[in-house]
C-alpha positions as CSV (number, residue, x, y, z in Angstrom):
1,X,100.8,189.1,89.6
2,X,101.1,192.7,88.7
3,X,99.8,195.6,90.7
4,X,97.6,198.4,89.3
5,X,96.8,201.9,90.4
6,X,95.5,202.0,93.9
7,X,97.5,198.8,94.5
8,X,94.8,196.5,93.1
9,X,96.4,193.3,91.9
10,X,96.0,192.6,88.2
11,X,94.7,189.0,88.7
12,X,91.5,187.2,89.1
13,X,90.7,186.6,92.8
14,X,88.6,183.4,92.2
15,X,89.9,180.2,93.6
16,X,91.4,178.0,90.9
17,X,88.4,175.6,90.7
18,X,85.9,178.4,90.3
19,X,88.2,180.1,87.7
20,X,88.3,176.8,85.7
21,X,84.5,176.5,85.9
22,X,84.1,180.1,84.7
23,X,86.6,179.6,81.9
24,X,84.6,176.5,80.7
25,X,81.2,178.3,80.8
26,X,80.8,182.0,80.8
27,X,84.2,183.0,79.4
28,X,84.0,180.3,76.7
29,X,80.5,181.5,75.8
30,X,81.8,185.1,75.5
31,X,84.8,184.0,73.4
32,X,82.6,182.1,71.0
33,X,80.4,185.1,70.5
34,X,83.3,187.6,69.7
35,X,83.3,188.5,66.0
36,X,86.3,190.9,66.2
37,X,88.9,191.9,68.7
38,X,90.8,195.2,68.7
39,X,93.9,195.7,70.8
40,X,93.9,199.0,72.8
41,X,96.8,200.6,74.6
42,X,95.3,199.5,78.0
43,X,93.2,196.5,77.1
44,X,90.9,195.2,74.4
45,X,87.7,196.0,72.5
46,X,85.4,193.0,71.6
47,X,82.7,193.2,69.0
48,X,79.7,190.9,69.3
49,X,76.4,190.5,67.6
50,X,73.7,192.9,68.8
51,X,71.3,189.9,69.3
52,X,69.7,190.0,72.8
53,X,71.2,186.7,73.7
54,X,74.7,188.0,73.4
55,X,73.8,191.3,75.2
56,X,72.7,189.2,78.1
57,X,75.9,187.2,78.1
58,X,77.9,190.4,78.1
59,X,75.9,191.8,81.0
60,X,76.4,188.5,82.9
61,X,80.2,188.6,82.2
62,X,80.5,192.2,83.4
63,X,78.6,191.5,86.6
64,X,80.8,188.4,87.3
65,X,84.1,189.9,86.4
66,X,83.5,193.1,88.4
67,X,83.4,190.9,91.5
68,X,86.7,188.9,90.8
69,X,88.7,191.4,88.8
70,X,88.1,194.8,90.5
71,X,90.9,196.5,88.4
72,X,88.9,196.2,85.1
73,X,86.9,199.1,83.6
74,X,84.1,198.1,81.3
75,X,82.5,200.2,78.6
76,X,79.5,198.9,76.6
77,X,78.2,200.4,73.4
78,X,75.1,199.0,71.8
79,X,74.7,200.3,68.2
80,X,71.3,201.3,66.9
81,X,69.0,199.1,64.9
82,X,70.2,195.9,66.7
83,X,73.7,196.6,65.4
84,X,76.8,195.1,67.1
85,X,77.7,195.4,70.7
86,X,81.2,196.7,71.6
87,X,82.7,195.8,74.9
88,X,85.8,197.7,75.9
89,X,87.8,196.2,78.8
90,X,90.6,198.3,80.1
91,X,92.7,198.9,83.2
92,X,96.1,199.7,84.5
93,X,99.4,198.4,83.3
94,X,99.3,194.6,83.0
95,X,95.6,194.5,82.1
96,X,96.1,193.8,78.4
97,X,98.3,190.8,79.1
98,X,95.8,189.5,81.7
99,X,92.9,189.8,79.2
100,X,94.9,188.2,76.4
101,X,95.3,185.1,78.5
102,X,91.6,184.7,79.5
103,X,89.5,186.3,76.7
104,X,91.4,186.5,73.5
105,X,91.0,183.6,71.1
106,X,94.3,182.0,70.3
107,X,93.9,182.9,66.6
108,X,93.1,186.6,67.4
109,X,95.6,188.9,65.9
110,X,97.2,190.8,68.7
């Protein structure tokens, strides 16, 4: 477990059982909706369809992850005319590696 700025650990604080449940549900749903992944210096940017269903999944993910991963910063951009939704997740050193393990599809080019 790494430490970020303000001494916030770069780790999920969910108990193992709850993390497995989230990985099998909400995180899997998010990963399945990602159309493109872009590596950033301090995290990742994920592109999803602008469909209302996926916007709701992103909102649910942000609410859930803010509770268990307080080191993350989220930026959401919804492009006009129902265009794609871009979710940037960033944080202190160690964040990119953490996100790679829980959110990036294995075939994502990193």
